[in-house]
C-alpha positions as CSV (number, residue, x, y, z in Angstrom):
1,M,12.2,-14.8,14.4
2,K,10.9,-11.2,15.5
3,K,12.2,-9.7,12.3
4,I,10.1,-12.4,10.2
5,V,7.0,-11.7,12.2
6,A,7.4,-8.2,12.1
7,G,7.8,-8.0,8.5
8,I,4.5,-10.3,8.0
9,G,3.0,-7.7,10.1
10,F,4.2,-4.9,8.0
11,E,3.1,-6.6,4.7
12,I,0.0,-7.3,5.7
13,T,-1.0,-4.0,6.6
14,G,0.5,-2.4,3.7
15,M,-1.4,-4.7,1.2
16,F,-4.7,-4.3,3.2
17,M,-4.1,-0.3,3.1
18,V,-3.2,-0.6,-0.6
19,L,-5.9,-3.0,-1.6
20,C,-8.6,-1.0,0.6
21,S,-7.7,2.7,-1.5
22,V,-7.6,0.9,-4.4
23,V,-11.1,-0.4,-4.0
24,I,-12.7,2.7,-2.4
25,T,-11.2,4.7,-5.4
26,G,-12.7,2.4,-8.0
27,L,-15.9,2.4,-6.3
28,N,-16.0,6.4,-6.4
29,I,-14.6,6.4,-9.9
30,Q,-18.3,6.9,-11.1
31,N,-18.9,10.0,-9.1
32,T,-16.3,11.8,-10.9
33,T,-18.0,13.8,-13.6
34,S,-15.0,16.0,-15.0
35,W,-11.4,14.9,-14.7
36,N,-8.1,15.7,-16.3
37,T,-7.2,13.7,-19.4
38,S,-3.4,13.8,-18.5
39,I,-3.6,11.6,-15.3
40,G,-7.2,10.2,-16.0
41,R,-10.3,9.5,-14.7
42,Y,-8.8,7.3,-11.7
43,W,-6.1,9.1,-10.7
44,T,-8.2,12.0,-10.4
45,T,-10.9,10.6,-8.4
46,A,-8.0,9.2,-6.1
47,I,-6.3,12.8,-5.8
48,N,-9.5,14.1,-4.9
49,M,-10.3,11.5,-2.3
50,G,-7.3,11.7,-0.8
51,M,-6.0,8.0,-1.5
52,I,-2.7,8.8,-2.4
53,P,-0.9,9.4,0.7
54,I,-2.6,6.3,2.2
55,C,-1.6,3.8,-0.9
56,I,2.2,5.5,-0.5
57,I,2.0,4.7,3.1
58,G,0.7,0.9,2.1
59,F,3.6,0.6,-0.4
60,V,6.0,1.6,2.4
61,L,5.0,-0.6,4.6
62,L,4.9,-3.5,2.2
63,T,8.2,-2.9,1.1
64,A,9.5,-2.6,4.6
65,G,7.5,-5.5,5.4
66,I,9.6,-7.2,2.6
67,A,13.0,-6.2,3.6
68,F,12.2,-7.1,7.3
69,S,11.4,-10.7,6.5
70,L,14.6,-11.2,3.8
71,W,16.8,-9.7,6.6
72,G,14.9,-12.2,9.0
73,I,15.5,-15.1,6.8
74,F,19.0,-14.4,6.0
75,S,20.4,-13.2,9.1
76,K,22.4,-15.5,11.5
77,S,20.4,-17.2,14.2
78,D,20.9,-16.2,17.8
79,Q,21.3,-19.8,18.9
């Protein structure tokens, strides 16, 4: 049960980190006047604002949360 609760906590935290970084980047995309055409306007804005590490950490937490939840669901009970 502890693994499931920890997994849900990681999933929620990771989801909020990814969601907030996407929303903040999307709101500030209008302030980007010049961008690299190979990666596009969105990713140039994300790099300039420093949102890439936050998004990566969010994806790692989300993946770890899913792994913990599945591990807790399919593991043997202690009882």
